[in-house]
C-alpha positions in Angstrom: 65.1 139.8 64.6 68.3 138.5 63.1 71.4 138.3 65.2 74.2 140.7 65.4 77.2 139.3 63.5 80.3 139.4 66.3 83.2 137.4 64.2 83.8 139.0 61.2 87.0 139.5 59.3 87.4 141.9 56.0 88.8 141.7 52.9 89.7 144.9 50.8 91.8 145.2 47.4 92.9 148.5 47.0 94.9 150.4 44.1 95.3 154.4 45.2 92.3 156.1 46.3 94.1 157.0 49.4 91.5 159.5 51.0 88.7 156.9 50.4 90.8 154.1 51.8 91.2 156.1 54.9 87.6 156.4 55.2 86.8 153.3 54.7 89.0 151.6 57.5 88.5 154.5 59.8 84.9 153.5 59.8 85.5 149.6 60.1 87.3 150.1 63.1 84.9 152.7 64.5 82.4 149.5 64.8 84.8 146.5 64.6 88.0 147.5 66.5 89.7 144.1 67.0 88.3 142.5 63.8 91.1 141.1 61.5 91.2 143.2 57.8 93.4 141.7 54.9 94.3 144.8 52.8 95.8 144.2 49.2 97.5 146.8 47.1 96.4 145.8 43.6 99.7 147.0 42.0 99.2 150.3 43.1 100.4 152.8 45.9 102.0 151.6 48.5 99.5 151.3 51.6 101.7 150.1 54.6 101.4 153.1 56.7 97.7 153.1 56.1 97.2 149.6 56.9 99.7 149.7 59.5 97.2 152.6 60.9 94.3 150.6 61.1 96.0 147.4 62.3 95.5 145.7 59.2 97.3 142.5 57.7 98.9 144.2 54.5 100.4 142.7 51.0 101.6 144.6 48.0 100.8 142.3 45.0 101.1 142.3 41.2 97.9 144.2 39.5 94.7 142.1 38.5 92.3 144.9 37.9 92.2 148.4 35.7 93.4 150.4 38.4 89.6 152.1 38.6 87.1 149.3 39.3 87.9 145.5 39.9 87.8 144.4 36.3 90.2 142.0 34.6 91.8 141.6 31.4 92.6 137.9 31.5 91.3 135.0 32.9 94.5 134.5 34.7 94.0 137.6 36.6 90.5 136.7 37.7 91.7 133.6 38.9 94.3 135.4 40.9 91.7 137.7 42.6 89.7 134.6 43.3 92.9 133.1 45.2 93.2 136.3 47.0 89.8 136.4 48.4 89.8 132.3 49.4 93.2 132.8 51.1 91.7 135.9 53.4 88.6 134.1 54.0 90.3 130.8 55.2 93.0 133.4 57.3 89.8 134.6 58.9 87.9 131.0 59.6 91.4 130.6 61.0 91.1 133.5 63.5 87.5 132.4 64.5 85.8 134.5 61.8 82.3 133.1 60.7 81.8 136.0 58.2 84.0 138.3 55.8 82.7 141.4 54.4 84.3 142.4 51.1 85.1 145.9 51.3 85.7 148.5 48.4 86.5 151.9 48.1 82.7 152.9 47.8 81.8 151.1 51.3 80.5 153.0 54.4 80.4 150.7 57.3 78.1 152.9 59.8 77.1 150.2 62.2 76.7 146.4 63.0 75.8 144.2 60.9 73.1 141.2 61.5 73.2 137.5 59.8 71.6 137.4 56.4 69.0 134.8 55.0 71.7 133.6 52.9 75.7 132.6 53.1 76.2 135.2 50.1 74.3 138.5 50.7 74.5 142.2 50.7 72.8 145.3 49.0 70.1 144.8 45.9 73.2 145.2 43.6 72.8 145.4 39.5 70.2 144.4 37.2 71.2 141.0 35.2 68.9 142.6 32.3 71.1 145.3 31.0 70.3 146.3 27.2 73.8 147.8 26.9 75.2 144.7 28.4 73.9 141.6 26.7 76.8 139.3 27.9 75.7 139.9 31.4 72.2 138.6 30.8 74.3 135.3 29.0 75.5 134.6 32.6 72.2 134.4 34.0 71.1 131.8 31.6 74.3 130.1 32.0 73.4 130.0 36.2 69.8 129.0 35.0 71.1 126.2 32.9 73.5 124.8 35.6 72.2 125.8 38.7 68.6 124.7 38.7 68.3 124.4 42.5 69.7 128.3 43.4 66.9 130.6 43.6 67.6 133.4 41.3 67.0 137.3 41.8 66.5 139.8 39.2 70.1 141.3 40.3 73.4 140.2 41.4 75.8 140.5 44.4 79.1 141.0 45.0 80.2 144.7 45.4 81.5 146.5 48.0 79.6 145.5 51.6 78.8 141.9 50.2 78.7 139.3 53.5 79.9 136.2 52.8 80.0 133.3 55.3 83.2 132.4 55.6 83.3 128.5 55.9 81.0 127.9 53.1 82.1 130.1 50.7 85.6 129.8 50.8 85.0 126.2 49.8 83.3 126.7 47.2 85.5 128.9 45.8 88.3 126.5 46.1 86.0 124.5 44.0 85.9 127.2 41.2 89.6 127.7 41.3 90.4 123.9 40.5 88.1 123.9 37.8 90.2 122.5 34.5 87.9 124.6 32.5 88.0 128.2 34.5 90.0 129.6 31.0 87.5 128.4 28.6 84.4 129.4 31.1 85.7 133.1 31.2 86.1 133.4 27.3 82.4 132.0 26.8 81.3 134.3 29.5 83.4 137.5 29.2 81.0 139.7 31.7 83.1 137.5 34.2 85.7 140.1 34.1 84.1 142.1 36.4 84.5 140.7 40.1 80.9 140.9 41.4 79.3 138.9 38.3 82.5 136.4 38.7 81.6 136.1 42.5 77.9 135.6 41.9 78.3 132.6 39.5 81.3 131.0 41.5 79.1 130.5 44.5 75.8 130.2 42.1 77.6 126.9 41.0 78.5 125.7 44.2 74.7 125.9 45.2 74.7 128.9 47.5 72.3 131.7 46.3 72.2 135.5 47.0 69.7 137.6 49.3 69.6 140.9 50.0 70.6 141.8 53.4 68.5 144.1 55.5 71.4 146.3 57.0 72.6 147.1 53.4 71.5 149.8 51.2 72.9 151.8 48.1 73.8 155.5 48.8 70.9 157.7 48.5 68.5 154.9 49.1 65.7 157.0 51.3 63.7 153.7 51.9 66.6 152.5 54.4 67.9 155.3 56.2 69.0 153.4 59.1 70.9 150.6 56.9 74.2 150.0 58.5 76.3 149.4 55.2 76.4 151.8 52.2 77.2 151.1 49.0 78.1 153.7 46.6 79.3 155.9 48.8 81.9 157.9 46.3 82.3 161.4 48.4 86.0 160.2 48.9 87.3 159.5 45.7 89.5 161.5 43.1 89.9 161.5 39.4 92.3 158.7 37.8 96.0 159.5 37.2 
């Protein structure tokens, strides 16, 4: 049986879903009362009061996404988001955290998590093969051509609840951020505007494959009723302004 992760930090970029944010942080604090949590408002509402209530490190930054999902309008914005994530992970590492969990507004942490098989893991995610979005499969072909040693699943990771081994994945992200051809790559693979696809590509290029965590599930998944991390829990969402 896998060991329970005890040293973990959390990265959470927010915008305007205040009820969902409070729900996410309430449940994280029930399970991990002393874990470091980095909360960044992506040019949205001021969450300083909420972050203070749950003892989070908080910053209000310029907007990278579209306000409803973590989807970037330019390579510069994608680069900025990756840098925020890498910086948070480096901060967590300095505080002794072996892992970082990526939080989103639809993440429900219900209990402790166990160490996954790889340094990048989570729920079973979205399929690479999406007939309505052929650009997604193009990213998979690029990974296959450029990362022959990395095992590829039929789905990609990087959504809310994703687990990242802090030391190895932050180092890989720094290499991605230092790429001279980052802008050109973003323009070639336009689906990198999605944070989950961008993160999967970055880590695969660094030799880190994705795996499904035993403690993760999608909301409504009857096959995993005892999962401790749920993705897709949108009960506390409100419509956009």
